[in-house]
N, C-alpha and C positions, 0 to 999 in steps of 0.2 A: 419670101423670108425662109431661111434655112432652119430646119428643126434642130433643137438642141439635142445632141446625142447623149445617151447615158454613159456612165462610167460603170464598168463591171468590176466589182471587188470580189476576188476569190480568196476567201479567208475562213478558217475554221475556229479561230480563237475569238470568243465573244468579246473579250476585253479589247482586242485589236480592232474588231469591227466597230465597237462603240466609239473608241478613240478616233478611228479614221473618219467615221461619220461626223463626229463632233468637230474635228479639225476642218473637214471639208466645208461644213456649214459655217463655222467661225470665219473662214477665209473667203466666204461669199462665192463658193463654187456652186453655180445654179443648176448644174446638171443633175438629173435623176441618178441616184446611186442604186444599182441593182446588186444585191449581195447573194452569192451562192457559197455554201459552206463545205464543199468537198470537190475533188477533181471530177468525179462522175457527173455531179450536178452542173459543173461548169461546161462540160461537153454537151450535156442535154440542152442547156440554155443556148449555147452558141449554134447548135445544129438543129434546134427545134424538135427535140426528142422528149419522151416521157411527159412529165407535167408541163413542159414547154412546147408541146406539139402544136399549139395554136399561136405561139409567139410570132410576131411579125419579124421575119429575119432581115428585112430591109432596115430595121431599127438597130443598126450596128453600133457597138460601143465606140466612143471616142478614144478610149484607152481601156486596156484590161490590166488591173493591178493584181498580179498573180503571186500568191505565196507558194513556196516550194514544198513545205511540209504539210501535206493534206491527206485526209483519209480517202480511201477507195481508189484514188489515182493521184500520184504526186504531181507537183507543178511541172516537172520536166516532161512527164507523159502528156499532160494537158497541152503544153507548148508544142510537142511533136504533132498532136492531133490538129492544132490550129495551123501550124506551118505546112502540114501534109495535105491540106485540102484547098483546092483552088479558091473557093469563096471566102475563106477566112485567112489565107496566108499573108495578106497585107495588113491585118489588124495590128495596131500598135500594142505591144505587150511589154509591160514593165514588171520585172521580177521585184517584188516587195517582200522581203523576208528577213529573218533574224540571222540567217546563215552567213558566215564570212569564210566558209570553206572554199579554197581555190577550185576544187573539183566542181562545186555548185556554180561558181561564177563562170568557169570555163564551159561547163555543160549548158548553162543558160545562153551564153553568147553563141556557142556552137549550134545550139538548137534554134537560133534565130530570134532571141530576145532583143528588143530595141534598147533596153536599159536594165541595169541591175542596181537596186538601191537596198542597202541594209537598213532595216528598221531601227531607228535610234531608240534607246531605252529611256532617255531623258525626255520628259513631256514637252519642254520647249523645243528641243531638237526634232521631236516627232512632228509637232505642229508645223515647224518650219519646213520639214521635208514634204509634208502634205501640201503646204501652201505653194512651194516651188513646183511640185508635181502637177498640181492643178493649173497653175499659171502656164507652165510650159506645154503640157499635153493637151489641155483644153482650150487655151487661148492663143498660144503662139504657134504651136505645131500645125502645119498644113497636112491634114490627113490624106492618105492615099485614096485614089478613086477605087470604088468597088470593081471587082472583075466581072 
């Protein structure tokens, strides 16, 4: 039996974290949700550094939900680290942000993002976005094999 992979939520806004966790639970997404609150912590988590030095790196996220506006290291810098390393370059990354700036959208896709979703401000739309994200990336998408 295949182990259920975690979802990595990279988000610094506590309200967005709480809302994302609530919507994932409400929509019966059974995956463990690992939350990191800045770009540097995301890198530490993914590469087993700092407080994550003992993390089992074979426990790869099913998907990374990555905000762009993060302290310490922004989302595009995190994306560059993910795509620039052989062991992580295939991980599915969904940019999940409030920005609708064309430069952010272009930069995300140019940097190798698999998807770009603007966080809805309406609660029902936010819930629906999380529901669809969970269904697609956790249930329907066939993840790439590790390198």
